[in-house]
BALOBA-1460 file (C-alpha; in Angstrom, 3 decimals):
// residues 381
<rec num="1" residu="x" x="-24.233" y="6.327" z="10.915"/>
<rec num="2" residu="x" x="-21.319" y="8.378" z="12.069"/>
<rec num="3" residu="x" x="-17.877" y="7.822" z="10.580"/>
<rec num="4" residu="x" x="-16.739" y="5.807" z="13.568"/>
<rec num="5" residu="x" x="-13.192" y="5.194" z="12.405"/>
<rec num="6" residu="x" x="-12.234" y="8.842" z="12.045"/>
<rec num="7" residu="x" x="-11.186" y="9.240" z="15.657"/>
<rec num="8" residu="x" x="-9.127" y="6.049" z="15.577"/>
<rec num="9" residu="x" x="-7.393" y="7.052" z="12.375"/>
<rec num="10" residu="x" x="-6.747" y="10.563" z="13.577"/>
<rec num="11" residu="x" x="-5.080" y="9.153" z="16.652"/>
<rec num="12" residu="x" x="-2.963" y="6.791" z="14.605"/>
<rec num="13" residu="x" x="-1.918" y="9.585" z="12.252"/>
<rec num="14" residu="x" x="-1.029" y="11.782" z="15.212"/>
<rec num="15" residu="x" x="1.114" y="9.063" z="16.750"/>
<rec num="16" residu="x" x="2.885" y="8.409" z="13.460"/>
<rec num="17" residu="x" x="3.639" y="12.094" z="13.004"/>
<rec num="18" residu="x" x="4.948" y="12.358" z="16.541"/>
<rec num="19" residu="x" x="7.083" y="9.275" z="16.125"/>
<rec num="20" residu="x" x="8.431" y="10.516" z="12.821"/>
<rec num="21" residu="x" x="9.618" y="13.948" z="13.918"/>
<rec num="22" residu="x" x="13.382" y="14.254" z="13.771"/>
<rec num="23" residu="x" x="15.098" y="15.014" z="17.029"/>
<rec num="24" residu="x" x="17.493" y="17.849" z="17.416"/>
<rec num="25" residu="x" x="21.114" y="17.711" z="18.461"/>
<rec num="26" residu="x" x="24.368" y="16.781" z="16.807"/>
<rec num="27" residu="x" x="24.682" y="14.293" z="13.959"/>
<rec num="28" residu="x" x="26.200" y="10.886" z="14.868"/>
<rec num="29" residu="x" x="29.935" y="10.582" z="14.275"/>
<rec num="30" residu="x" x="31.609" y="8.057" z="11.968"/>
<rec num="31" residu="x" x="34.526" y="5.766" z="12.734"/>
<rec num="32" residu="x" x="37.699" y="5.137" z="10.762"/>
<rec num="33" residu="x" x="35.883" y="2.818" z="8.355"/>
<rec num="34" residu="x" x="33.454" y="5.639" z="7.542"/>
<rec num="35" residu="x" x="30.622" y="3.700" z="9.202"/>
<rec num="36" residu="x" x="28.097" y="5.344" z="11.472"/>
<rec num="37" residu="x" x="28.736" y="4.993" z="15.201"/>
<rec num="38" residu="x" x="24.938" y="5.131" z="15.622"/>
<rec num="39" residu="x" x="24.762" y="1.496" z="14.510"/>
<rec num="40" residu="x" x="23.925" y="1.993" z="10.848"/>
<rec num="41" residu="x" x="25.717" y="0.765" z="7.736"/>
<rec num="42" residu="x" x="26.278" y="4.244" z="6.276"/>
<rec num="43" residu="x" x="27.497" y="7.599" z="7.562"/>
<rec num="44" residu="x" x="24.929" y="10.119" z="8.769"/>
<rec num="45" residu="x" x="23.881" y="12.810" z="6.295"/>
<rec num="46" residu="x" x="23.428" y="16.352" z="7.600"/>
<rec num="47" residu="x" x="19.792" y="17.296" z="7.158"/>
<rec num="48" residu="x" x="20.606" y="20.456" z="5.242"/>
<rec num="49" residu="x" x="22.669" y="18.444" z="2.752"/>
<rec num="50" residu="x" x="20.069" y="15.753" z="2.193"/>
<rec num="51" residu="x" x="18.323" y="15.122" z="-1.118"/>
<rec num="52" residu="x" x="15.549" y="12.556" z="-1.493"/>
<rec num="53" residu="x" x="14.636" y="11.037" z="-4.863"/>
<rec num="54" residu="x" x="11.184" y="9.637" z="-5.640"/>
<rec num="55" residu="x" x="10.236" y="7.786" z="-8.817"/>
<rec num="56" residu="x" x="6.489" y="7.590" z="-9.534"/>
<rec num="57" residu="x" x="4.646" y="5.573" z="-12.167"/>
<rec num="58" residu="x" x="2.096" y="8.371" z="-12.728"/>
<rec num="59" residu="x" x="1.542" y="11.958" z="-11.576"/>
<rec num="60" residu="x" x="0.488" y="12.770" z="-7.988"/>
<rec num="61" residu="x" x="-1.622" y="15.598" z="-9.409"/>
<rec num="62" residu="x" x="-4.245" y="12.977" z="-10.301"/>
<rec num="63" residu="x" x="-5.585" y="13.571" z="-6.813"/>
<rec num="64" residu="x" x="-6.446" y="9.946" z="-5.982"/>
<rec num="65" residu="x" x="-5.041" y="6.455" z="-6.130"/>
<rec num="66" residu="x" x="-1.625" y="4.865" z="-5.888"/>
<rec num="67" residu="x" x="0.858" y="7.591" z="-6.836"/>
<rec num="68" residu="x" x="-1.172" y="10.272" z="-5.087"/>
<rec num="69" residu="x" x="-1.073" y="8.265" z="-1.860"/>
<rec num="70" residu="x" x="2.666" y="7.639" z="-2.049"/>
<rec num="71" residu="x" x="3.289" y="11.321" z="-2.640"/>
<rec num="72" residu="x" x="1.133" y="12.241" z="0.343"/>
<rec num="73" residu="x" x="3.545" y="10.059" z="2.299"/>
<rec num="74" residu="x" x="6.528" y="11.938" z="0.876"/>
<rec num="75" residu="x" x="4.883" y="15.242" z="1.778"/>
<rec num="76" residu="x" x="4.181" y="13.981" z="5.290"/>
<rec num="77" residu="x" x="7.817" y="12.913" z="5.686"/>
<rec num="78" residu="x" x="9.005" y="16.282" z="4.412"/>
<rec num="79" residu="x" x="6.820" y="18.098" z="6.939"/>
<rec num="80" residu="x" x="7.780" y="15.777" z="9.810"/>
<rec num="81" residu="x" x="11.504" y="16.262" z="9.196"/>
<rec num="82" residu="x" x="11.441" y="19.910" z="8.130"/>
<rec num="83" residu="x" x="12.906" y="19.452" z="4.637"/>
<rec num="84" residu="x" x="12.815" y="22.144" z="1.987"/>
<rec num="85" residu="x" x="10.966" y="21.610" z="-1.303"/>
<rec num="86" residu="x" x="14.295" y="21.761" z="-3.136"/>
<rec num="87" residu="x" x="15.428" y="18.644" z="-1.240"/>
<rec num="88" residu="x" x="12.735" y="16.438" z="-2.817"/>
<rec num="89" residu="x" x="13.530" y="15.306" z="-6.378"/>
<rec num="90" residu="x" x="10.468" y="13.794" z="-8.084"/>
<rec num="91" residu="x" x="10.435" y="11.828" z="-11.301"/>
<rec num="92" residu="x" x="6.811" y="11.438" z="-12.375"/>
<rec num="93" residu="x" x="5.117" y="9.411" z="-15.106"/>
<rec num="94" residu="x" x="7.911" y="6.824" z="-15.302"/>
<rec num="95" residu="x" x="6.359" y="3.828" z="-17.071"/>
<rec num="96" residu="x" x="7.324" y="0.708" z="-15.126"/>
<rec num="97" residu="x" x="7.398" y="-1.369" z="-18.316"/>
<rec num="98" residu="x" x="9.998" y="0.857" z="-20.019"/>
<rec num="99" residu="x" x="13.572" y="-0.081" z="-19.065"/>
<rec num="100" residu="x" x="15.151" y="3.059" z="-20.520"/>
<rec num="101" residu="x" x="12.726" y="5.370" z="-18.752"/>
<rec num="102" residu="x" x="13.281" y="3.658" z="-15.409"/>
<rec num="103" residu="x" x="17.076" y="3.711" z="-15.609"/>
<rec num="104" residu="x" x="17.062" y="7.332" z="-16.777"/>
<rec num="105" residu="x" x="14.891" y="8.428" z="-13.858"/>
<rec num="106" residu="x" x="17.033" y="6.590" z="-11.306"/>
<rec num="107" residu="x" x="20.298" y="7.870" z="-12.825"/>
<rec num="108" residu="x" x="18.999" y="11.445" z="-12.825"/>
<rec num="109" residu="x" x="18.221" y="11.151" z="-9.125"/>
<rec num="110" residu="x" x="21.791" y="9.979" z="-8.478"/>
<rec num="111" residu="x" x="23.258" y="12.733" z="-10.651"/>
<rec num="112" residu="x" x="21.188" y="15.353" z="-8.816"/>
<rec num="113" residu="x" x="22.784" y="14.266" z="-5.535"/>
<rec num="114" residu="x" x="20.093" y="12.124" z="-3.917"/>
<rec num="115" residu="x" x="21.493" y="10.054" z="-1.067"/>
<rec num="116" residu="x" x="18.289" y="7.983" z="-0.844"/>
<rec num="117" residu="x" x="15.890" y="7.082" z="-3.643"/>
<rec num="118" residu="x" x="12.389" y="5.635" z="-3.328"/>
<rec num="119" residu="x" x="11.056" y="3.687" z="-6.317"/>
<rec num="120" residu="x" x="7.346" y="3.201" z="-5.792"/>
<rec num="121" residu="x" x="6.162" y="0.755" z="-8.485"/>
<rec num="122" residu="x" x="6.529" y="-3.044" z="-8.673"/>
<rec num="123" residu="x" x="8.000" y="-2.965" z="-12.187"/>
<rec num="124" residu="x" x="11.010" y="-0.894" z="-11.074"/>
<rec num="125" residu="x" x="12.388" y="-3.710" z="-8.920"/>
<rec num="126" residu="x" x="15.011" y="-5.303" z="-11.177"/>
<rec num="127" residu="x" x="16.361" y="-1.926" z="-12.271"/>
<rec num="128" residu="x" x="16.644" y="-0.688" z="-8.688"/>
<rec num="129" residu="x" x="18.613" y="-3.832" z="-7.886"/>
<rec num="130" residu="x" x="21.031" y="-3.083" z="-10.741"/>
<rec num="131" residu="x" x="21.425" y="0.561" z="-9.723"/>
<rec num="132" residu="x" x="22.131" y="-0.408" z="-6.123"/>
<rec num="133" residu="x" x="25.016" y="-2.541" z="-7.342"/>
<rec num="134" residu="x" x="26.352" y="0.262" z="-9.537"/>
<rec num="135" residu="x" x="26.048" y="2.910" z="-6.802"/>
<rec num="136" residu="x" x="26.856" y="1.186" z="-3.482"/>
<rec num="137" residu="x" x="26.974" y="4.494" z="-1.583"/>
<rec num="138" residu="x" x="23.429" y="5.494" z="-2.590"/>
<rec num="139" residu="x" x="20.484" y="4.048" z="-0.645"/>
<rec num="140" residu="x" x="17.578" y="2.580" z="-2.612"/>
<rec num="141" residu="x" x="14.148" y="1.516" z="-1.344"/>
<rec num="142" residu="x" x="11.646" y="-0.276" z="-3.554"/>
<rec num="143" residu="x" x="7.927" y="-0.216" z="-2.800"/>
<rec num="144" residu="x" x="6.321" y="-3.694" z="-2.803"/>
<rec num="145" residu="x" x="8.305" y="-6.424" z="-4.540"/>
<rec num="146" residu="x" x="10.558" y="-8.883" z="-2.770"/>
<rec num="147" residu="x" x="14.194" y="-8.203" z="-3.681"/>
<rec num="148" residu="x" x="16.807" y="-6.534" z="-1.463"/>
<rec num="149" residu="x" x="20.499" y="-6.891" z="-0.607"/>
<rec num="150" residu="x" x="20.566" y="-6.162" z="3.123"/>
<rec num="151" residu="x" x="22.755" y="-3.104" z="2.558"/>
<rec num="152" residu="x" x="21.833" y="-0.221" z="0.268"/>
<rec num="153" residu="x" x="18.753" y="-1.824" z="-1.305"/>
<rec num="154" residu="x" x="15.628" y="-2.618" z="0.729"/>
<rec num="155" residu="x" x="11.968" y="-3.203" z="-0.016"/>
<rec num="156" residu="x" x="8.990" y="-1.858" z="1.877"/>
<rec num="157" residu="x" x="5.387" y="-2.956" z="2.163"/>
<rec num="158" residu="x" x="2.967" y="-3.924" z="4.919"/>
<rec num="159" residu="x" x="-0.020" y="-5.867" z="6.218"/>
<rec num="160" residu="x" x="-2.545" y="-4.288" z="3.876"/>
<rec num="161" residu="x" x="-4.415" y="-7.589" z="4.199"/>
<rec num="162" residu="x" x="-5.593" y="-6.464" z="7.632"/>
<rec num="163" residu="x" x="-7.528" y="-3.568" z="6.124"/>
<rec num="164" residu="x" x="-8.569" y="-5.718" z="3.142"/>
<rec num="165" residu="x" x="-10.253" y="-8.169" z="5.522"/>
<rec num="166" residu="x" x="-12.096" y="-5.374" z="7.333"/>
<rec num="167" residu="x" x="-13.263" y="-3.856" z="4.059"/>
<rec num="168" residu="x" x="-14.585" y="-7.279" z="3.058"/>
<rec num="169" residu="x" x="-16.860" y="-7.101" z="6.083"/>
<rec num="170" residu="x" x="-18.323" y="-3.848" z="4.776"/>
<rec num="171" residu="x" x="-18.862" y="-5.331" z="1.310"/>
<rec num="172" residu="x" x="-20.302" y="-8.611" z="2.579"/>
<rec num="173" residu="x" x="-22.841" y="-6.855" z="4.769"/>
<rec num="174" residu="x" x="-23.901" y="-4.482" z="1.967"/>
<rec num="175" residu="x" x="-24.377" y="-6.770" z="-1.044"/>
<rec num="176" residu="x" x="-27.892" y="-7.850" z="-1.974"/>
<rec num="177" residu="x" x="-26.969" y="-9.871" z="-5.062"/>
<rec num="178" residu="x" x="-24.248" y="-11.785" z="-3.200"/>
<rec num="179" residu="x" x="-21.960" y="-10.943" z="-6.104"/>
<rec num="180" residu="x" x="-19.021" y="-8.655" z="-5.320"/>
<rec num="181" residu="x" x="-16.628" y="-7.489" z="-8.062"/>
<rec num="182" residu="x" x="-12.865" y="-7.102" z="-7.685"/>
<rec num="183" residu="x" x="-10.810" y="-5.242" z="-10.326"/>
<rec num="184" residu="x" x="-7.305" y="-6.724" z="-10.086"/>
<rec num="185" residu="x" x="-4.171" y="-5.386" z="-11.741"/>
<rec num="186" residu="x" x="-2.533" y="-8.823" z="-11.982"/>
<rec num="187" residu="x" x="-3.546" y="-12.468" z="-11.977"/>
<rec num="188" residu="x" x="-2.709" y="-15.074" z="-9.360"/>
<rec num="189" residu="x" x="0.925" y="-15.209" z="-10.429"/>
<rec num="190" residu="x" x="1.309" y="-12.004" z="-8.406"/>
<rec num="191" residu="x" x="1.080" y="-12.780" z="-4.705"/>
<rec num="192" residu="x" x="0.662" y="-9.164" z="-3.652"/>
<rec num="193" residu="x" x="-2.603" y="-8.858" z="-5.539"/>
<rec num="194" residu="x" x="-3.806" y="-12.399" z="-4.841"/>
<rec num="195" residu="x" x="-3.216" y="-12.274" z="-1.086"/>
<rec num="196" residu="x" x="-5.252" y="-9.068" z="-0.989"/>
<rec num="197" residu="x" x="-8.107" y="-10.619" z="-2.940"/>
<rec num="198" residu="x" x="-8.150" y="-13.569" z="-0.556"/>
<rec num="199" residu="x" x="-8.090" y="-11.427" z="2.576"/>
<rec num="200" residu="x" x="-10.994" y="-9.394" z="1.249"/>
<rec num="201" residu="x" x="-12.886" y="-12.571" z="0.303"/>
<rec num="202" residu="x" x="-12.335" y="-14.003" z="3.795"/>
<rec num="203" residu="x" x="-13.724" y="-10.814" z="5.313"/>
<rec num="204" residu="x" x="-16.776" y="-11.115" z="3.061"/>
<rec num="205" residu="x" x="-17.288" y="-14.746" z="4.063"/>
<rec num="206" residu="x" x="-17.044" y="-13.962" z="7.774"/>
<rec num="207" residu="x" x="-20.324" y="-12.013" z="7.616"/>
<rec num="208" residu="x" x="-21.929" y="-13.445" z="4.470"/>
<rec num="209" residu="x" x="-21.005" y="-17.038" z="3.590"/>
<rec num="210" residu="x" x="-23.351" y="-16.970" z="0.573"/>
<rec num="211" residu="x" x="-21.513" y="-14.157" z="-1.200"/>
<rec num="212" residu="x" x="-18.915" y="-14.699" z="-3.926"/>
<rec num="213" residu="x" x="-16.093" y="-12.457" z="-5.136"/>
<rec num="214" residu="x" x="-15.693" y="-12.148" z="-8.912"/>
<rec num="215" residu="x" x="-12.218" y="-11.104" z="-10.073"/>
<rec num="216" residu="x" x="-11.550" y="-9.268" z="-13.339"/>
<rec num="217" residu="x" x="-7.855" y="-8.902" z="-14.217"/>
<rec num="218" residu="x" x="-6.613" y="-5.891" z="-16.228"/>
<rec num="219" residu="x" x="-3.001" y="-7.085" z="-16.622"/>
<rec num="220" residu="x" x="-1.568" y="-3.651" z="-15.732"/>
<rec num="221" residu="x" x="-0.948" y="-1.694" z="-12.547"/>
<rec num="222" residu="x" x="-2.070" y="1.516" z="-14.214"/>
<rec num="223" residu="x" x="-4.751" y="1.156" z="-16.893"/>
<rec num="224" residu="x" x="-7.386" y="3.881" z="-16.451"/>
<rec num="225" residu="x" x="-9.584" y="2.768" z="-19.332"/>
<rec num="226" residu="x" x="-9.102" y="-0.925" z="-18.616"/>
<rec num="227" residu="x" x="-9.951" y="-0.461" z="-14.942"/>
<rec num="228" residu="x" x="-13.180" y="1.290" z="-15.838"/>
<rec num="229" residu="x" x="-14.101" y="-1.372" z="-18.385"/>
<rec num="230" residu="x" x="-13.375" y="-4.147" z="-15.899"/>
<rec num="231" residu="x" x="-15.691" y="-2.520" z="-13.358"/>
<rec num="232" residu="x" x="-18.449" y="-2.184" z="-15.971"/>
<rec num="233" residu="x" x="-18.193" y="-5.851" z="-16.908"/>
<rec num="234" residu="x" x="-18.459" y="-6.880" z="-13.254"/>
<rec num="235" residu="x" x="-21.495" y="-4.662" z="-12.784"/>
<rec num="236" residu="x" x="-23.066" y="-6.223" z="-15.887"/>
<rec num="237" residu="x" x="-22.438" y="-9.604" z="-14.254"/>
<rec num="238" residu="x" x="-24.640" y="-8.543" z="-11.349"/>
<rec num="239" residu="x" x="-22.031" y="-7.352" z="-8.858"/>
<rec num="240" residu="x" x="-23.503" y="-4.653" z="-6.635"/>
<rec num="241" residu="x" x="-20.272" y="-3.831" z="-4.739"/>
<rec num="242" residu="x" x="-17.014" y="-3.136" z="-6.604"/>
<rec num="243" residu="x" x="-13.555" y="-3.095" z="-5.050"/>
<rec num="244" residu="x" x="-10.081" y="-2.945" z="-6.534"/>
<rec num="245" residu="x" x="-6.337" y="-3.497" z="-6.491"/>
<rec num="246" residu="x" x="-5.332" y="-1.078" z="-9.229"/>
<rec num="247" residu="x" x="-4.108" y="2.488" z="-9.411"/>
<rec num="248" residu="x" x="-6.980" y="4.813" z="-10.375"/>
<rec num="249" residu="x" x="-10.367" y="5.787" z="-8.978"/>
<rec num="250" residu="x" x="-12.165" y="4.532" z="-12.091"/>
<rec num="251" residu="x" x="-13.701" y="1.383" z="-10.555"/>
<rec num="252" residu="x" x="-15.299" y="3.512" z="-7.835"/>
<rec num="253" residu="x" x="-16.549" y="6.187" z="-10.249"/>
<rec num="254" residu="x" x="-18.006" y="3.513" z="-12.551"/>
<rec num="255" residu="x" x="-19.786" y="2.012" z="-9.538"/>
<rec num="256" residu="x" x="-21.257" y="5.401" z="-8.723"/>
<rec num="257" residu="x" x="-22.467" y="5.891" z="-12.295"/>
<rec num="258" residu="x" x="-24.175" y="2.501" z="-12.206"/>
<rec num="259" residu="x" x="-25.847" y="3.090" z="-8.854"/>
<rec num="260" residu="x" x="-23.925" y="0.352" z="-7.035"/>
<rec num="261" residu="x" x="-21.364" y="0.540" z="-4.233"/>
<rec num="262" residu="x" x="-17.582" y="0.654" z="-3.993"/>
<rec num="263" residu="x" x="-14.710" y="-0.110" z="-1.650"/>
<rec num="264" residu="x" x="-11.704" y="2.016" z="-2.636"/>
<rec num="265" residu="x" x="-7.985" y="1.433" z="-2.443"/>
<rec num="266" residu="x" x="-4.869" y="3.545" z="-1.751"/>
<rec num="267" residu="x" x="-6.648" y="6.835" z="-1.037"/>
<rec num="268" residu="x" x="-10.168" y="7.564" z="0.212"/>
<rec num="269" residu="x" x="-12.305" y="7.092" z="-2.901"/>
<rec num="270" residu="x" x="-15.170" y="8.934" z="-1.194"/>
<rec num="271" residu="x" x="-13.462" y="12.047" z="-2.536"/>
<rec num="272" residu="x" x="-14.006" y="10.824" z="-6.112"/>
<rec num="273" residu="x" x="-17.169" y="8.736" z="-5.722"/>
<rec num="274" residu="x" x="-19.045" y="9.956" z="-2.624"/>
<rec num="275" residu="x" x="-22.312" y="8.432" z="-3.795"/>
<rec num="276" residu="x" x="-20.887" y="4.917" z="-3.915"/>
<rec num="277" residu="x" x="-17.967" y="4.499" z="-1.514"/>
<rec num="278" residu="x" x="-18.558" y="2.459" z="1.631"/>
<rec num="279" residu="x" x="-14.939" y="2.786" z="2.835"/>
<rec num="280" residu="x" x="-11.429" y="2.510" z="1.387"/>
<rec num="281" residu="x" x="-8.363" y="0.438" z="2.159"/>
<rec num="282" residu="x" x="-5.595" y="2.970" z="2.690"/>
<rec num="283" residu="x" x="-1.886" y="3.432" z="3.271"/>
<rec num="284" residu="x" x="-0.203" y="6.152" z="5.300"/>
<rec num="285" residu="x" x="3.208" y="5.927" z="3.629"/>
<rec num="286" residu="x" x="4.515" y="8.833" z="5.704"/>
<rec num="287" residu="x" x="5.056" y="6.307" z="8.508"/>
<rec num="288" residu="x" x="7.684" y="4.483" z="6.468"/>
<rec num="289" residu="x" x="9.146" y="7.440" z="4.570"/>
<rec num="290" residu="x" x="9.700" y="9.381" z="7.784"/>
<rec num="291" residu="x" x="11.452" y="6.449" z="9.433"/>
<rec num="292" residu="x" x="13.638" y="5.706" z="6.417"/>
<rec num="293" residu="x" x="14.791" y="9.290" z="5.856"/>
<rec num="294" residu="x" x="15.331" y="9.803" z="9.572"/>
<rec num="295" residu="x" x="17.604" y="6.752" z="9.490"/>
<rec num="296" residu="x" x="19.605" y="8.383" z="6.688"/>
<rec num="297" residu="x" x="19.950" y="11.618" z="8.658"/>
<rec num="298" residu="x" x="20.866" y="9.838" z="11.901"/>
<rec num="299" residu="x" x="23.202" y="7.247" z="10.415"/>
<rec num="300" residu="x" x="20.946" y="4.405" z="11.592"/>
<rec num="301" residu="x" x="20.148" y="2.795" z="8.215"/>
<rec num="302" residu="x" x="20.448" y="-0.964" z="8.822"/>
<rec num="303" residu="x" x="19.588" y="-2.383" z="5.394"/>
<rec num="304" residu="x" x="16.580" y="-4.193" z="6.849"/>
<rec num="305" residu="x" x="13.335" y="-4.473" z="4.884"/>
<rec num="306" residu="x" x="10.229" y="-2.746" z="6.247"/>
<rec num="307" residu="x" x="6.863" y="-4.434" z="6.729"/>
<rec num="308" residu="x" x="4.374" y="-2.255" z="8.599"/>
<rec num="309" residu="x" x="0.830" y="-2.802" z="9.840"/>
<rec num="310" residu="x" x="-2.317" y="-1.280" z="11.296"/>
<rec num="311" residu="x" x="-0.583" y="-1.271" z="14.659"/>
<rec num="312" residu="x" x="2.098" y="1.198" z="13.540"/>
<rec num="313" residu="x" x="-0.279" y="3.288" z="11.426"/>
<rec num="314" residu="x" x="1.012" y="2.308" z="7.976"/>
<rec num="315" residu="x" x="-2.241" y="0.521" z="7.093"/>
<rec num="316" residu="x" x="-5.708" y="1.826" z="7.850"/>
<rec num="317" residu="x" x="-9.333" y="1.955" z="6.772"/>
<rec num="318" residu="x" x="-11.044" y="5.163" z="5.656"/>
<rec num="319" residu="x" x="-14.003" y="6.383" z="7.703"/>
<rec num="320" residu="x" x="-17.087" y="4.277" z="7.084"/>
<rec num="321" residu="x" x="-19.734" y="6.185" z="5.112"/>
<rec num="322" residu="x" x="-23.441" y="6.453" z="5.815"/>
<rec num="323" residu="x" x="-23.998" y="4.103" z="2.870"/>
<rec num="324" residu="x" x="-22.757" y="1.122" z="4.867"/>
<rec num="325" residu="x" x="-25.236" y="-1.441" z="6.156"/>
<rec num="326" residu="x" x="-26.506" y="-1.182" z="9.711"/>
<rec num="327" residu="x" x="-24.179" y="-2.905" z="12.154"/>
<rec num="328" residu="x" x="-21.111" y="-2.674" z="9.911"/>
<rec num="329" residu="x" x="-19.267" y="-0.252" z="12.167"/>
<rec num="330" residu="x" x="-19.689" y="-2.471" z="15.202"/>
<rec num="331" residu="x" x="-18.577" y="-5.620" z="13.386"/>
<rec num="332" residu="x" x="-15.491" y="-3.947" z="11.901"/>
<rec num="333" residu="x" x="-14.535" y="-2.520" z="15.280"/>
<rec num="334" residu="x" x="-14.870" y="-5.950" z="16.887"/>
<rec num="335" residu="x" x="-12.391" y="-7.495" z="14.451"/>
<rec num="336" residu="x" x="-10.113" y="-4.459" z="14.331"/>
<rec num="337" residu="x" x="-9.793" y="-4.496" z="18.118"/>
<rec num="338" residu="x" x="-8.598" y="-8.120" z="17.935"/>
<rec num="339" residu="x" x="-6.022" y="-7.189" z="15.297"/>
<rec num="340" residu="x" x="-4.749" y="-4.176" z="17.196"/>
<rec num="341" residu="x" x="-4.480" y="-6.104" z="20.466"/>
<rec num="342" residu="x" x="-2.595" y="-8.954" z="18.838"/>
<rec num="343" residu="x" x="-5.347" y="-11.441" z="19.730"/>
<rec num="344" residu="x" x="-5.951" y="-12.368" z="16.075"/>
<rec num="345" residu="x" x="-4.483" y="-11.675" z="12.671"/>
<rec num="346" residu="x" x="-4.965" y="-12.924" z="9.156"/>
<rec num="347" residu="x" x="-2.136" y="-14.947" z="7.570"/>
<rec num="348" residu="x" x="-0.544" y="-16.120" z="10.790"/>
<rec num="349" residu="x" x="1.334" y="-18.989" z="9.151"/>
<rec num="350" residu="x" x="-0.739" y="-21.548" z="11.078"/>
<rec num="351" residu="x" x="-4.386" y="-21.228" z="10.031"/>
<rec num="352" residu="x" x="-5.313" y="-23.357" z="7.034"/>
<rec num="353" residu="x" x="-7.351" y="-21.799" z="4.235"/>
<rec num="354" residu="x" x="-9.158" y="-23.695" z="1.486"/>
<rec num="355" residu="x" x="-8.744" y="-22.471" z="-2.083"/>
<rec num="356" residu="x" x="-11.325" y="-22.607" z="-4.872"/>
<rec num="357" residu="x" x="-9.928" y="-25.941" z="-6.041"/>
<rec num="358" residu="x" x="-10.266" y="-27.641" z="-2.653"/>
<rec num="359" residu="x" x="-6.593" y="-27.432" z="-1.651"/>
<rec num="360" residu="x" x="-5.430" y="-26.239" z="1.807"/>
<rec num="361" residu="x" x="-2.841" y="-23.500" z="2.389"/>
<rec num="362" residu="x" x="-1.177" y="-21.575" z="5.193"/>
<rec num="363" residu="x" x="0.466" y="-18.202" z="4.718"/>
<rec num="364" residu="x" x="2.615" y="-15.799" z="6.711"/>
<rec num="365" residu="x" x="1.763" y="-12.147" z="6.137"/>
<rec num="366" residu="x" x="5.322" y="-11.185" z="5.216"/>
<rec num="367" residu="x" x="5.444" y="-14.022" z="2.680"/>
<rec num="368" residu="x" x="2.456" y="-12.688" z="0.736"/>
<rec num="369" residu="x" x="4.427" y="-12.989" z="-2.504"/>
<rec num="370" residu="x" x="4.030" y="-16.774" z="-2.397"/>
<rec num="371" residu="x" x="0.225" y="-16.588" z="-2.436"/>
<rec num="372" residu="x" x="-0.727" y="-17.893" z="-5.888"/>
<rec num="373" residu="x" x="-4.098" y="-19.416" z="-5.034"/>
<rec num="374" residu="x" x="-7.603" y="-17.985" z="-4.768"/>
<rec num="375" residu="x" x="-9.778" y="-18.436" z="-1.671"/>
<rec num="376" residu="x" x="-12.757" y="-20.744" z="-1.967"/>
<rec num="377" residu="x" x="-15.395" y="-18.054" z="-2.590"/>
<rec num="378" residu="x" x="-13.383" y="-16.362" z="-5.381"/>
<rec num="379" residu="x" x="-14.274" y="-16.790" z="-9.047"/>
<rec num="380" residu="x" x="-12.610" y="-15.417" z="-12.186"/>
<rec num="381" residu="x" x="-14.955" y="-13.244" z="-14.233"/>
């Protein structure tokens, strides 16, 4: 089976790079109130004077997973806009449970002259909010989360549930035991994680109504050992496909060791577990980072939150591997075409879904944070 999605993804990446390239010409002027005449809330920043701060929970050098993927997005933005290495200020390994570490990293970015700062982990949210109040002339963007102020503090995320659903198709068609394991960073109090679990489970059900999704919660976004242990326990339970919403490649590598299959997250886990990975749910964060920094340069920052999708290239699915079951490519393409055309989408705010306690729910994609229920074929392990 050929990797049918590669051409689609390449096209999407090409479009996003083209769209993200900064245009030449003069910088927008500002009026007497020091506001941008380009329609933004803040004055334009000359590209040569720009500094961009990025706060990461781990180190991009890991080569896979959450931080690695975000930093690929920063690198893509830098290339698209022609920024020098010295203009990117990274703060790596900033534990999102340590208040002092978070504030120190954010303050150092401000002190080093960053006009815009990206904070990539959920746990940074409250501290970014505080810093935005203390530094009203600095722009802050928080990855995931739900808080913002409509001015110098926004959040950014996207319809990752689209790719989650498609990856569920791959898992549902591959399983023989009808038990699929899901390593989750947080429990159902966290709507980001839970909405992803449900979308995946719905994708599984669409092709295999007999299959069940077993969730093992680690309680941490980044827990390398815990993620591996969770995957092992799910495999011991009889799960023959393992997927994840957590930061490292360990669930996929544990699947490979055990001779079962994996669906990766964030980056293409085929690079870490080629003998197990069916596909991976992926982000191309360069789509957002390019747009946001271009807005800073052009004086077109509006303070609006960002919520991207497969349609704009932010969300995608890694090429399907030869390990996938026969017919998987065709089925995924059928559903993906409906998503891309606007004919159908998950979490449309109208469709009712039944949870595993018999209750009915609707959900809008952008309100994923309110999803605190598990779909009917989901079980806690």
